[in-house]
N, CA, C and O of each residue as an XYZ file, in Angstrom:
880
protein
N      57.204    131.028     -0.226
C      55.946    130.558     -0.782
C      55.173    131.742     -1.324
O      55.334    132.864     -0.845
N      54.332    131.499     -2.322
C      53.585    132.579     -2.949
C      52.450    133.077     -2.070
O      52.050    134.236     -2.182
N      51.922    132.224     -1.195
C      50.790    132.619     -0.365
C      51.279    133.331      0.890
O      52.412    133.128      1.325
N      50.423    134.161      1.466
C      50.750    134.823      2.716
C      50.497    133.868      3.882
O      49.867    132.823      3.715
N      50.993    134.239      5.060
C      50.773    133.420      6.252
C      49.280    133.306      6.549
O      48.802    132.236      6.927
N      48.544    134.398      6.380
C      47.093    134.362      6.628
C      46.404    133.394      5.662
O      45.551    132.607      6.072
N      46.769    133.453      4.401
C      46.169    132.543      3.425
C      46.503    131.089      3.753
O      45.668    130.200      3.586
N      47.714    130.858      4.216
C      48.136    129.509      4.558
C      47.358    128.991      5.767
O      46.891    127.853      5.770
N      47.222    129.832      6.792
C      46.459    129.438      7.982
C      45.013    129.146      7.610
O      44.445    128.147      8.051
N      44.420    130.011      6.804
C      43.021    129.815      6.416
C      42.849    128.539      5.601
O      41.855    127.829      5.753
N      43.817    128.250      4.740
C      43.725    127.046      3.918
C      43.827    125.782      4.758
O      43.016    124.868      4.606
N      44.808    125.723      5.636
C      44.994    124.530      6.464
C      43.835    124.369      7.439
O      43.392    123.251      7.702
N      43.344    125.480      7.974
C      42.196    125.413      8.881
C      40.981    124.832      8.174
O      40.272    123.996      8.733
N      40.740    125.275      6.946
C      39.597    124.764      6.182
C      39.782    123.289      5.848
O      38.837    122.505      5.937
N      40.996    122.913      5.465
C      41.255    121.517      5.102
C      41.073    120.573      6.288
O      40.648    119.430      6.120
N      41.397    121.056      7.484
C      41.361    120.204      8.670
C      40.094    120.371      9.497
O      39.954    119.744     10.547
N      39.177    121.202      9.041
C      37.942    121.425      9.799
C      37.224    120.100     10.033
O      37.018    119.344      9.083
N      36.837    119.799     11.273
C      36.198    118.508     11.555
C      34.802    118.417     10.948
O      34.119    119.427     10.776
N      34.392    117.204     10.631
C      33.029    116.976     10.147
C      32.034    117.292     11.263
O      32.387    117.284     12.443
N      30.803    117.568     10.883
C      29.792    117.951     11.869
C      29.553    116.857     12.906
O      29.232    117.150     14.058
N      29.709    115.606     12.502
C      29.462    114.506     13.418
C      30.741    113.971     14.067
O      30.728    112.898     14.669
N      31.842    114.713     13.946
C      33.118    114.233     14.489
C      33.120    114.221     16.011
O      33.804    113.404     16.627
N      32.365    115.113     16.612
C      32.329    115.269     18.068
C      30.955    114.820     18.568
O      29.933    115.421     18.236
N      30.947    113.752     19.372
C      29.669    113.221     19.834
C      29.228    113.776     21.183
O      28.080    113.574     21.576
N      30.099    114.464     21.895
C      29.721    114.976     23.211
C      29.141    116.379     23.157
O      28.124    116.649     23.796
N      29.768    117.276     22.406
C      29.311    118.671     22.396
C      27.844    118.794     21.984
O      27.127    119.580     22.603
N      27.351    118.058     20.967
C      25.921    118.159     20.660
C      25.025    117.733     21.821
O      23.932    118.273     21.990
N      25.476    116.780     22.612
C      24.694    116.355     23.776
C      24.673    117.440     24.851
O      23.654    117.672     25.502
N      25.801    118.089     25.020
C      25.827    119.216     25.954
C      24.920    120.331     25.434
O      24.185    120.952     26.202
N      24.978    120.575     24.134
C      24.184    121.651     23.536
C      22.692    121.430     23.713
O      21.951    122.389     23.929
N      22.231    120.177     23.627
C      20.787    119.934     23.772
C      20.382    119.554     25.186
O      19.213    119.271     25.449
N      21.352    119.547     26.098
C      21.049    119.300     27.501
C      20.941    117.844     27.889
O      20.536    117.535     29.011
N      21.298    116.923     26.974
C      21.169    115.499     27.289
C      22.417    114.907     27.940
O      22.372    113.782     28.437
N      23.515    115.633     27.945
C      24.723    115.152     28.625
C      24.498    115.202     30.126
O      23.904    116.151     30.638
N      24.970    114.186     30.829
C      24.781    114.139     32.273
C      25.779    115.050     32.984
O      26.808    115.417     32.418
N      25.470    115.406     34.210
C      26.410    116.184     35.013
C      27.684    115.382     35.250
O      28.766    115.952     35.393
N      27.552    114.052     35.290
C      28.730    113.198     35.431
C      29.676    113.410     34.249
O      30.893    113.466     34.429
N      29.122    113.528     33.047
C      29.963    113.772     31.868
C      30.611    115.145     31.940
O      31.778    115.300     31.581
N      29.865    116.141     32.401
C      30.426    117.481     32.552
C      31.564    117.479     33.573
O      32.574    118.158     33.390
N      31.389    116.712     34.645
C      32.433    116.631     35.664
C      33.677    115.946     35.119
O      34.796    116.377     35.395
N      33.485    114.877     34.342
C      34.631    114.193     33.755
C      35.395    115.123     32.814
O      36.621    115.060     32.731
N      34.666    115.982     32.109
C      35.314    116.971     31.236
C      36.225    117.879     32.048
O      37.345    118.173     31.629
N      35.755    118.320     33.199
C      36.581    119.174     34.063
C      37.812    118.428     34.557
O      38.914    118.976     34.563
N      37.626    117.177     34.970
C      38.733    116.396     35.519
C      39.803    116.112     34.468
O      40.997    116.183     34.755
N      39.369    115.793     33.252
C      40.336    115.551     32.185
C      41.071    116.831     31.804
O      42.278    116.808     31.562
N      40.353    117.937     31.750
C      40.986    119.207     31.400
C      42.018    119.631     32.437
O      42.981    120.321     32.105
N      41.829    119.234     33.664
C      42.824    119.530     34.700
C      44.196    118.987     34.282
O      45.215    119.649     34.480
N      44.219    117.797     33.710
C      45.481    117.191     33.271
C      45.941    117.768     31.931
O      47.136    117.972     31.718
N      45.000    118.026     31.038
C      45.359    118.569     29.719
C      46.026    119.932     29.867
O      47.081    120.182     29.283
N      45.409    120.805     30.647
C      45.922    122.170     30.795
C      47.329    122.162     31.389
O      48.213    122.877     30.915
N      47.532    121.354     32.422
C      48.853    121.310     33.059
C      49.924    120.856     32.076
O      51.030    121.396     32.065
N      49.598    119.868     31.255
C      50.578    119.365     30.277
C      50.822    120.377     29.171
O      51.970    120.641     28.813
N      49.753    120.945     28.628
C      49.904    121.904     27.532
C      50.681    123.139     27.971
O      51.458    123.696     27.195
N      50.475    123.564     29.205
C      51.214    124.731     29.708
C      52.717    124.472     29.618
O      53.471    125.322     29.146
N      53.141    123.311     30.067
C      54.571    122.984     30.023
C      55.063    122.845     28.583
O      56.169    123.272     28.253
N      54.228    122.241     27.725
C      54.637    122.058     26.329
C      54.835    123.403     25.647
O      55.819    123.595     24.932
N      53.909    124.339     25.860
C      54.019    125.643     25.212
C      55.187    126.451     25.776
O      55.876    127.161     25.043
N      55.398    126.335     27.078
C      56.539    127.032     27.677
C      57.853    126.492     27.118
O      58.790    127.253     26.879
N      57.919    125.186     26.910
C      59.127    124.582     26.336
C      59.338    125.045     24.901
O      60.464    125.333     24.495
N      58.247    125.116     24.130
C      58.355    125.613     22.756
C      58.808    127.065     22.729
O      59.576    127.461     21.852
N      58.341    127.856     23.678
C      58.780    129.250     23.753
C      60.280    129.324     24.027
O      60.989    130.126     23.418
N      60.758    128.487     24.943
C      62.186    128.465     25.265
C      63.009    127.974     24.073
O      64.062    128.534     23.768
N      62.529    126.935     23.406
C      63.237    126.429     22.218
C      63.339    127.509     21.143
O      64.385    127.694     20.521
N      62.237    128.209     20.942
C      62.208    129.241     19.910
C      63.160    130.377     20.251
O      63.900    130.859     19.393
N      63.137    130.798     21.501
C      64.034    131.873     21.922
C      65.490    131.454     21.757
O      66.325    132.247     21.321
N      65.791    130.208     22.105
C      67.153    129.709     21.975
C      67.624    129.656     20.537
O      68.817    129.778     20.260
N      66.670    129.472     19.610
C      67.008    129.421     18.188
C      66.969    130.796     17.538
O      67.215    130.923     16.339
N      66.663    131.828     18.323
C      66.610    133.186     17.792
C      65.339    133.521     17.048
O      65.300    134.502     16.305
N      64.286    132.720     17.233
C      63.011    132.986     16.567
C      62.093    133.711     17.540
O      61.345    133.083     18.289
N      62.156    135.028     17.523
C      61.386    135.819     18.487
C      59.889    135.738     18.231
O      59.097    135.827     19.168
N      59.492    135.570     16.969
C      58.064    135.484     16.653
C      57.441    134.247     17.287
O      56.374    134.331     17.895
N      58.096    133.109     17.149
C      57.581    131.885     17.760
C      57.676    131.940     19.280
O      56.789    131.448     19.978
N      58.739    132.530     19.789
C      58.882    132.657     21.241
C      57.727    133.469     21.816
O      57.190    133.121     22.868
N      57.341    134.545     21.138
C      56.231    135.368     21.603
C      54.916    134.604     21.541
O      54.122    134.658     22.480
N      54.679    133.892     20.439
C      53.427    133.157     20.265
C      53.277    132.071     21.319
O      52.252    131.996     21.996
N      54.290    131.236     21.457
C      54.175    130.142     22.421
C      54.196    130.648     23.861
O      53.590    130.037     24.742
N      54.883    131.750     24.101
C      54.827    132.351     25.423
C      53.419    132.810     25.762
O      52.963    132.650     26.894
N      52.734    133.378     24.785
C      51.343    133.794     25.003
C      50.436    132.597     25.246
O      49.531    132.652     26.077
N      50.686    131.506     24.511
C      49.889    130.296     24.735
C      50.097    129.761     26.147
O      49.141    129.338     26.797
N      51.328    129.778     26.621
C      51.607    129.302     27.974
C      50.903    130.185     29.003
O      50.330    129.685     29.971
N      50.948    131.490     28.790
C      50.247    132.403     29.695
C      48.746    132.133     29.664
O      48.081    132.159     30.700
N      48.221    131.874     28.476
C      46.801    131.572     28.343
C      46.413    130.309     29.090
O      45.344    130.253     29.698
N      47.269    129.294     29.052
C      46.963    128.059     29.787
C      46.947    128.324     31.289
O      46.149    127.726     32.011
N      47.812    129.205     31.764
C      47.807    129.563     33.179
C      46.488    130.229     33.558
O      45.899    129.913     34.592
N      46.030    131.150     32.719
C      44.757    131.819     32.986
C      43.588    130.840     32.918
O      42.660    130.913     33.724
N      43.638    129.930     31.959
C      42.577    128.929     31.839
C      42.557    128.018     33.065
O      41.492    127.656     33.566
N      43.730    127.660     33.534
C      43.835    126.812     34.716
C      43.161    127.470     35.918
O      42.507    126.801     36.718
N      43.327    128.767     36.034
C      42.701    129.499     37.135
C      41.180    129.487     37.030
O      40.491    129.486     38.050
N      40.652    129.479     35.816
C      39.203    129.494     35.601
C      38.570    128.109     35.704
O      37.363    127.985     35.910
N      39.383    127.082     35.562
C      38.856    125.724     35.559
C      38.264    125.340     36.907
O      37.321    124.551     36.972
N      38.809    125.890     37.973
C      38.324    125.541     39.310
C      36.856    125.866     39.517
O      36.130    125.086     40.134
N      36.412    127.003     39.010
C      35.006    127.386     39.173
C      34.084    126.444     38.420
O      32.993    126.124     38.893
N      34.521    126.000     37.251
C      33.724    125.032     36.489
C      33.663    123.697     37.223
O      32.596    123.093     37.333
N      34.810    123.236     37.726
C      34.833    121.974     38.463
C      33.924    122.031     39.685
O      33.203    121.075     39.971
N      33.956    123.148     40.405
C      33.108    123.295     41.584
C      31.631    123.269     41.214
O      30.815    122.701     41.939
N      31.287    123.883     40.085
C      29.896    123.891     39.633
C      29.429    122.488     39.263
O      28.232    122.200     39.297
N      30.374    121.614     38.907
C      30.060    120.214     38.601
C      30.003    119.350     39.859
O      29.770    118.144     39.776
N      30.218    119.968     41.030
C      30.158    119.240     42.290
C      31.451    118.585     42.704
O      31.450    117.702     43.562
N      32.554    119.000     42.113
C      33.846    118.389     42.414
C      34.591    119.181     43.482
O      34.454    120.401     43.577
N      35.373    118.477     44.278
C      36.246    119.137     45.243
C      37.689    118.726     44.981
O      37.975    117.990     44.036
N      38.592    119.208     45.823
C      40.018    118.959     45.619
C      40.350    117.473     45.653
O      41.217    117.014     44.909
N      39.671    116.721     46.505
C      39.927    115.285     46.580
C      39.511    114.578     45.293
O      40.194    113.665     44.830
N      38.383    115.006     44.719
C      37.940    114.412     43.452
C      38.993    114.606     42.368
O      39.290    113.689     41.602
N      39.548    115.802     42.316
C      40.567    116.102     41.312
C      41.828    115.284     41.555
O      42.424    114.754     40.618
N      42.224    115.187     42.808
C      43.463    114.494     43.155
C      43.368    112.991     42.891
O      44.343    112.380     42.452
N      42.214    112.394     43.152
C      42.066    110.948     43.071
C      41.645    110.449     41.686
O      41.668    109.247     41.422
N      41.268    111.361     40.818
C      40.760    110.955     39.504
C      41.856    110.320     38.656
O      42.981    110.816     38.607
N      41.517    109.222     37.991
C      42.447    108.558     37.071
C      42.078    108.943     35.635
O      41.016    108.552     35.151
N      42.932    109.697     34.950
C      42.603    110.173     33.602
C      42.521    109.039     32.595
O      43.141    107.988     32.758
N      41.743    109.279     31.554
C      41.508    108.287     30.508
C      42.514    108.480     29.370
O      42.820    109.605     28.975
N      43.017    107.363     28.858
C      44.037    107.430     27.806
C      43.522    108.177     26.580
O      44.253    108.973     25.990
N      42.270    107.929     26.191
C      41.717    108.591     25.011
C      41.630    110.093     25.154
O      41.691    110.821     24.163
N      41.488    110.562     26.383
C      41.422    112.006     26.614
C      42.809    112.641     26.690
O      42.971    113.833     26.428
N      43.790    111.846     27.046
C      45.131    112.395     27.234
C      46.044    112.193     26.023
O      47.227    112.531     26.077
N      45.509    111.649     24.943
C      46.310    111.499     23.728
C      46.684    112.862     23.149
O      47.796    113.044     22.654
N      45.753    113.821     23.212
C      46.033    115.148     22.665
C      47.227    115.807     23.371
O      48.189    116.182     22.699
N      47.197    115.959     24.699
C      48.353    116.606     25.335
C      49.641    115.800     25.189
O      50.732    116.371     25.163
N      49.519    114.470     25.094
C      50.728    113.663     24.878
C      51.350    114.002     23.527
O      52.571    114.097     23.410
N      50.513    114.185     22.509
C      51.045    114.525     21.194
C      51.557    115.969     21.172
O      52.564    116.261     20.527
N      50.869    116.864     21.871
C      51.360    118.243     21.961
C      52.744    118.271     22.608
O      53.607    119.049     22.204
N      52.951    117.419     23.613
C      54.275    117.330     24.243
C      55.303    116.771     23.270
O      56.454    117.207     23.258
N      54.885    115.798     22.446
C      55.792    115.259     21.414
C      56.180    116.357     20.433
O      57.344    116.472     20.050
N      55.204    117.161     20.030
C      55.507    118.264     19.117
C      56.462    119.262     19.762
O      57.336    119.811     19.091
N      56.297    119.497     21.053
C      57.188    120.432     21.737
C      58.629    119.967     21.680
O      59.550    120.780     21.608
N      58.823    118.657     21.712
C      60.172    118.093     21.669
C      60.706    117.943     20.249
O      61.902    118.120     20.018
N      59.841    117.621     19.302
C      60.290    117.183     17.985
C      59.898    118.084     16.820
O      60.551    118.044     15.777
N      58.864    118.888     16.963
C      58.390    119.688     15.846
C      59.152    120.994     15.693
O      59.620    121.567     16.676
N      59.275    121.462     14.456
C      59.833    122.787     14.232
C      58.789    123.819     14.664
O      57.647    123.751     14.210
N      59.147    124.767     15.521
C      58.154    125.672     16.097
C      57.223    126.370     15.104
O      56.026    126.450     15.380
N      57.705    126.885     13.956
C      56.750    127.523     13.040
C      55.700    126.553     12.503
O      54.544    126.932     12.314
N      56.097    125.305     12.255
C      55.156    124.307     11.762
C      54.153    123.934     12.845
O      52.970    123.740     12.567
N      54.634    123.835     14.078
C      53.736    123.551     15.199
C      52.758    124.702     15.385
O      51.589    124.481     15.702
N      53.227    125.926     15.190
C      52.350    127.094     15.310
C      51.210    127.024     14.298
O      50.065    127.335     14.625
N      51.522    126.618     13.081
C      50.488    126.486     12.058
C      49.498    125.390     12.423
O      48.288    125.591     12.319
N      49.988    124.247     12.845
C      49.110    123.130     13.202
C      48.197    123.491     14.373
O      47.002    123.197     14.341
N      48.748    124.116     15.390
C      47.952    124.488     16.557
C      46.900    125.534     16.208
O      45.763    125.458     16.673
N      47.280    126.506     15.390
C      46.338    127.562     15.026
C      45.152    126.993     14.271
O      44.017    127.420     14.484
N      45.402    126.033     13.393
C      44.304    125.378     12.680
C      43.409    124.614     13.650
O      42.186    124.628     13.514
N      44.013    123.953     14.618
C      43.245    123.188     15.601
C      42.427    124.081     16.522
O      41.310    123.732     16.902
N      42.985    125.234     16.882
C      42.301    126.115     17.823
C      40.966    126.615     17.282
O      40.068    126.938     18.060
N      40.824    126.683     15.971
C      39.561    127.147     15.395
C      38.424    126.220     15.803
O      37.353    126.686     16.192
N      38.646    124.915     15.717
C      37.619    123.946     16.110
C      37.405    123.968     17.620
O      36.267    123.945     18.088
N      38.488    124.012     18.376
C      38.395    124.026     19.841
C      37.614    125.245     20.326
O      36.764    125.132     21.210
N      37.902    126.403     19.747
C      37.189    127.611     20.150
C      35.704    127.523     19.875
O      34.893    127.980     20.680
N      35.337    126.932     18.733
C      33.925    126.766     18.410
C      33.232    125.831     19.375
O      32.104    126.097     19.790
N      33.888    124.737     19.740
C      33.313    123.814     20.722
C      33.107    124.520     22.067
O      32.074    124.351     22.715
N      34.093    125.304     22.473
C      33.996    125.986     23.767
C      32.849    126.998     23.775
O      32.164    127.145     24.788
N      32.635    127.688     22.670
C      31.525    128.643     22.593
C      30.190    127.923     22.737
O      29.300    128.401     23.441
N      30.047    126.786     22.080
C      28.809    126.008     22.176
C      28.588    125.507     23.595
O      27.476    125.581     24.119
N      29.641    124.998     24.213
C      29.526    124.483     25.580
C      29.162    125.600     26.549
O      28.303    125.413     27.410
N      29.800    126.754     26.422
C      29.512    127.866     27.326
C      28.046    128.278     27.230
O      27.396    128.493     28.253
N      27.528    128.389     26.027
C      26.119    128.750     25.849
C      25.200    127.710     26.473
O      24.212    128.055     27.120
N      25.527    126.441     26.279
C      24.673    125.373     26.803
C      24.742    125.295     28.327
O      23.730    125.041     28.979
N      25.902    125.507     28.886
C      26.021    125.459     30.345
C      25.138    126.517     30.995
O      24.555    126.284     32.054
N      25.044    127.665     30.364
C      24.171    128.718     30.893
C      22.691    128.391     30.640
O      21.865    128.423     31.552
N      22.387    128.077     29.384
C      20.989    127.922     29.002
C      20.359    126.609     29.400
O      19.165    126.571     29.699
N      21.125    125.522     29.414
C      20.580    124.198     29.699
C      20.828    123.730     31.128
O      20.026    122.989     31.696
N      21.941    124.166     31.702
C      22.336    123.635     33.000
C      22.330    124.683     34.122
O      22.513    124.344     35.291
N      22.124    125.934     33.769
C      22.039    126.983     34.780
C      23.347    127.345     35.440
O      23.351    127.819     36.576
N      24.464    127.134     34.757
C      25.755    127.486     35.331
C      25.934    129.005     35.315
O      25.402    129.702     34.451
N      26.686    129.491     36.281
C      26.952    130.932     36.383
C      28.008    131.363     35.376
O      28.696    130.538     34.774
N      28.117    132.680     35.208
C      29.158    133.212     34.326
C      30.543    132.793     34.799
O      31.413    132.483     33.985
N      30.748    132.781     36.110
C      32.053    132.380     36.641
C      32.345    130.928     36.296
O      33.472    130.592     35.932
N      31.343    130.064     36.405
C      31.537    128.652     36.111
C      31.805    128.407     34.630
O      32.425    127.411     34.256
N      31.333    129.324     33.796
C      31.534    129.190     32.346
C      32.799    129.889     31.866
O      33.121    129.849     30.679
N      33.516    130.528     32.787
C      34.667    131.341     32.400
C      35.753    130.583     31.677
O      36.418    131.143     30.805
N      35.952    129.323     32.017
C      36.972    128.508     31.340
C      36.670    128.415     29.850
O      37.555    128.609     29.017
N      35.417    128.118     29.517
C      35.041    127.967     28.110
C      34.942    129.315     27.404
O      35.279    129.429     26.225
N      34.479    130.336     28.125
C      34.437    131.683     27.541
C      35.831    132.132     27.115
O      36.007    132.761     26.072
N      36.810    131.798     27.941
C      38.186    132.239     27.675
C      38.670    131.738     26.317
O      39.273    132.492     25.553
N      38.409    130.475     26.017
C      38.878    129.911     24.754
C      37.964    130.276     23.584
O      38.386    130.231     22.429
N      36.712    130.637     23.882
C      35.770    130.958     22.808
C      35.961    132.373     22.282
O      35.609    132.661     21.138
N      36.513    133.258     23.104
C      36.635    134.663     22.721
C      37.789    134.861     21.733
O      38.886    134.357     21.970
N      37.565    135.576     20.641
C      38.650    135.868     19.695
C      39.752    136.698     20.356
O      39.480    137.504     21.246
N      40.967    136.501     19.924
C      42.098    137.263     20.449
C      42.913    137.816     19.283
O      43.755    137.115     18.721
N      42.661    139.075     18.920
C      43.410    139.662     17.805
C      44.929    139.628     18.020
O      45.687    139.422     17.073
N      45.368    139.829     19.264
C      46.806    139.807     19.533
C      47.391    138.422     19.273
O      48.456    138.294     18.670
N      46.684    137.384     19.735
C      47.177    136.032     19.523
C      47.153    135.678     18.040
O      48.047    134.983     17.557
N      46.151    136.142     17.320
C      46.100    135.902     15.876
C      47.290    136.544     15.179
O      47.913    135.941     14.305
N      47.596    137.773     15.575
C      48.751    138.458     14.985
C      50.036    137.685     15.275
O      50.876    137.510     14.391
N      50.183    137.229     16.500
C      51.376    136.470     16.867
C      51.456    135.150     16.106
O      52.537    134.734     15.688
N      50.314    134.495     15.926
C      50.293    133.224     15.195
C      50.746    133.422     13.754
O      51.546    132.643     13.235
N      50.235    134.460     13.116
C      50.616    134.719     11.724
C      52.105    135.024     11.606
O      52.759    134.575     10.665
N      52.637    135.779     12.550
C      54.067    136.080     12.538
C      54.889    134.814     12.754
O      55.936    134.636     12.132
N      54.417    133.935     13.636
C      55.129    132.684     13.900
C      55.142    131.797     12.663
O      56.171    131.211     12.327
N      54.006    131.697     11.985
C      53.935    130.891     10.765
C      54.835    131.480      9.684
O      55.561    130.754      9.004
N      54.783    132.799      9.530
C      55.590    133.460      8.507
C      57.085    133.305      8.760
O      57.885    133.411      7.830
N      57.467    133.055     10.009
C      58.889    132.984     10.351
C      59.564    131.703      9.869
O      60.792    131.619      9.874
N      58.771    130.688      9.447
C      59.455    129.457      9.103
C      58.710    128.445      8.262
O      59.217    127.343      8.050
N      57.510    128.779      7.766
C      56.801    127.847      6.879
C      56.903    128.414      5.475
O      56.144    129.307      5.100
N      57.843    127.891      4.702
C      58.154    128.522      3.407
C      58.047    127.568      2.218
O      57.946    128.023      1.079
N      58.067    126.288      2.452
C      58.054    125.336      1.341
C      56.817    124.456      1.414
O      56.154    124.388      2.449
N      56.514    123.793      0.330
C      55.383    122.869      0.312
C      55.636    121.676      1.233
O      54.707    121.150      1.845
N      56.888    121.255      1.327
C      57.212    120.143      2.225
C      56.943    120.535      3.678
O      56.410    119.737      4.449
N      57.310    121.764      4.049
C      57.039    122.235      5.413
C      55.542    122.354      5.653
O      55.057    122.008      6.731
N      54.811    122.837      4.668
C      53.363    122.950      4.798
C      52.722    121.578      4.972
O      51.814    121.408      5.785
N      53.197    120.605      4.207
C      52.653    119.256      4.297
C      52.906    118.654      5.677
O      52.043    117.964      6.219
N      54.076    118.910      6.244
C      54.388    118.383      7.566
C      53.528    119.070      8.629
O      53.035    118.417      9.548
N      53.350    120.381      8.504
C      52.494    121.100      9.439
C      51.054    120.595      9.360
O      50.362    120.483     10.372
N      50.617    120.291      8.133
C      49.270    119.755      7.973
C      49.148    118.396      8.659
O      48.120    118.097      9.267
N      50.189    117.577      8.562
C      50.167    116.284      9.261
C      50.039    116.497     10.759
O      49.239    115.840     11.426
N      50.837    117.425     11.282
C      50.728    117.736     12.710
C      49.288    118.129     13.062
O      48.719    117.654     14.045
N      48.723    119.003     12.238
C      47.374    119.484     12.506
C      46.331    118.389     12.394
O      45.389    118.345     13.185
N      46.490    117.503     11.418
C      45.541    116.397     11.252
C      45.546    115.497     12.480
O      44.489    115.076     12.950
N      46.724    115.206     12.996
C      46.801    114.365     14.184
C      46.231    115.082     15.403
O      45.554    114.458     16.220
N      46.492    116.373     15.538
C      45.903    117.125     16.645
C      44.380    117.088     16.588
O      43.724    116.884     17.609
N      43.815    117.284     15.396
C      42.359    117.245     15.257
C      41.822    115.855     15.595
O      40.774    115.738     16.230
N      42.519    114.816     15.183
C      42.089    113.451     15.475
C      42.119    113.186     16.970
O      41.191    112.592     17.519
N      43.178    113.624     17.627
C      43.283    113.419     19.066
C      42.251    114.265     19.823
O      41.755    113.854     20.872
N      41.936    115.431     19.291
C      40.889    116.231     19.946
C      39.543    115.527     19.862
O      38.819    115.463     20.855
N      39.194    114.997     18.689
C      37.955    114.239     18.556
C      37.951    113.048     19.509
O      36.923    112.721     20.103
N      39.104    112.406     19.650
C      39.220    111.280     20.572
C      38.931    111.725     22.007
O      38.298    111.000     22.773
N      39.399    112.917     22.361
C      39.139    113.456     23.698
C      37.643    113.515     23.976
O      37.157    112.950     24.956
N      36.916    114.212     23.094
C      35.479    114.397     23.313
C      34.732    113.063     23.245
O      33.832    112.813     24.047
N      35.098    112.224     22.305
C      34.340    111.000     22.095
C      34.635    109.946     23.159
O      33.788    109.101     23.447
N      35.812    109.993     23.735
C      36.090    109.114     24.870
C      35.140    109.429     26.014
O      34.628    108.521     26.668
N      34.901    110.714     26.256
C      33.951    111.109     27.295
C      32.515    110.749     26.886
O      31.716    110.328     27.722
N      32.199    110.915     25.615
C      30.841    110.598     25.148
C      30.532    109.116     25.274
O      29.395    108.736     25.556
N      31.544    108.275     25.067
C      31.338    106.828     25.065
C      31.499    106.203     26.437
O      31.249    105.012     26.620
N      31.911    107.000     27.386
C      32.186    106.454     28.706
C      30.920    105.926     29.357
O      30.965    105.427     30.482
């Protein structure tokens, strides 16, 4: 393709950027009108999302390594490691929401919130790793922005500690190493317009399922 991997990522990210009103929960958290019950449900749903995504990314890393694609293996391996670190930080947020181990164990997840990890698992099984890398990278831009807004609001509106906000801080912080790995992964296998179109489809569905996640909690 004539464009570079960076240009391709920037283009798909811009094309798939969610509308300002796509997410109905984050603005409520930002202005302090979301209830603590909603914040707790966010923690409980993320407990299931993180566990599923960790396995999906680890599987993609293994698939990539088996196919001899070291760039994708490195990228998805880093994502899996990141999910492990995020999982460790989620406990402090859940505790700040008043949840204990029994609450987490007994909670029944909502289908609208779990559509995203279900599709990520489908991509792990069926998607070509470089195309999945492009779709995920485009999606992460929106997710990171939401996490930055939530982290600020949890401190300023709800009085949460830095430790309790660590889960959201982790995803909000830029990672030059992960960006470099993402670009290498995309460059390793997205070469035609047909491949770009398929990656965009993956990304569009990921963005739709992410909006469904937040809005399921907002409408609950």
